[in-house]
N, C-alpha and C positions, 0 to 999 in steps of 0.2 A: 738489399734492393726491395724485398718484400715489405720491410718495415717502412721504407721511404714512400712506397706506393700507398700503403694504408694511411700514413700520416698525411699525405697530400689529399687523399680522399676525404679524410676527416675534416681537413681545413676547408675544402671546398663545400662539403655538406654543411658544416657549422656556419661558415661565413655566408653561404648562399641562402640561408633560410630567412634572412632579413631581421633577425632578432640579435641585438647587440648584447654582449656580455655585460653583466652588472655585478658589482661587488656585493650588494645586499638585496635581499628579496623585497618586493613592494606589492601592495595590494592591487587587485584588478577589478574594475567595475564591470560585471557582466551585463550585456545589453538586454537579456531576456529574463522573464520570470518563469518558474516551473509551469508546466502545462496545466497543473491543477489549480493555479492561483492567478486570478485576474490582476493585472498590473495596477498599482496605486494610481487612482484617478483615471484610469483607462476606461474607455467605453468598449464593452465586449460585444461584437456582433452576435446576433441570435444564432444559436447552434454551435458556437465557437468555444464553449467552456468544456474542458475535459473532466469527466467524472470517472475515476477509476473504481472498478468493482472487481472483487475476487470471486470467481465462479469455480465450478468443479467439472473436471473431465477426467474419467478413468482413475478416480481416487487421488487426483492431484489438483492443486490450486492453480488456477489460470487468471492472470490479470487481463481484464478487458476494459476498454475505454468507451464510454458512451458520451456523445456530445449533447449538452443540455443548454437551454436558453439562458440560464444564470448559474452562478456558483452555488451549489447546495449547501445547507448547513449540515452539521454532523448528523442530526436526527433524520433529515431528509435523505441523506446518502445511505444511512443504515436502512431506512424504509425502502429505498430502491433495491438494496441488496436482498432484503427479506422478500420482496415481491418476486424475486426470481428472475431468470433469464427472459429476454425478449424472444419473440418468435424466431428472429434471425440468429440469436445466440443459441437457442435450442437446436436449430437446423445445423449449426456448427458443432454440435455435440456437447454443448455446455449445459450444466445443471446446477442445482444448489442443494445443500444439506440443511437449509434453513426454512423450507417452505412452511408457512403458517405459524411461525414463532413470533410472539409479540415482544419486541425488545425496546428498551428506552435508553437513549444515549445522552450523556451530559458531559460537556467539556468543562474540565476543572482547571485550576491554576497549574502552570507548569506544562502545558500542552499534553495533559493526560485526559483520556476519556474514560468515564465510568459507564459501563454497560449493565443495566439491571436485567437479569434473566429471571423469567417466571418459574414458579414451581413446576416440576414435571410430575405428571400423574404416575402412579404405580403401574409398572408394566409397560411404559412407553419409552423406556431407555433406548437410545440409538447407538448402533455401532459405528456410525460416521460422526461421532461427537467431535473428534479431533478436527475433521474437515470443517464442521460448523464453526468452531471457535477460530480456526485458522482463517476462514472467510472473513469473519468480523474483524479480526486484528489486521489482516493484510489490506482490507478495504479502508479501514479508518486510518492506518498509519501511512497510507499512500498520500494522504492529505499533507499539505505543508504546515498546517497548524496543529497536527497531532503527532506526538512522539511515542506514546505508549497507551495501552488499553488495559484496564482492570475490570474484572467482573464481580458483580454483587448479586445476591439474592436476599430479599427482605432487608436490604440495606447492610448486610453483612458480607464480608469478603467471601468469595467463592473460589474453590480450588478448581482449576480447569487444566486439561491436558495440553502439553506442548506437542510438537510433532514426534518427539521421541517417546511419548507416552508418560513422561514424568508430570506430576501435578504441581501447580504453583497457584498461590493466591496473589502473587506479586505482579507488577507491571509486565505486560507482554509486548513484544515488538515483532515486526515481520521477520526478523532473523530467527525467532523462535520457530518459525514454520518454513524456513528457506529450503529444507530438504524435501518438502512436499510441493514446492512451487516450480512450475515449468513455464517456459515462454508461451504467450498467447498464440 
């Protein structure tokens, strides 16, 4: 009896959803573009483009969205991140580990961004270095045209810390800082 009721419920649920069974999978064209990418040929109303920035709250990375008049380039988005939180973001408890750092970003082939980090003066090392690199990686990889980020200093690969404290000079992705990221 119980099996019969379950089988009947399964038939009703599966048959009632409006999707017919198919023998083979097929592609689906999605009607929308990601929030961070304007549609091809689409006109974007002022203030309707989402720019994702990773800011800091309580030693954690927090993604926040700013509406901007146009889709920013990689360098412009990095400049917005370095400029720090807006007054409203500060009021919400958000901060930055990047204040005053001059960074240069360059999009290379294969959806990788190279970020040039300036020399650090002796005695100015920071204990929130992981947060700073995490902010950059999480911000830039939130873009649809960026898959990974590498860091250089003086044109040479730079070893930077992941969330777990290990160092790498290889490409970094947001997943390298997932343990530090919390919902906004």
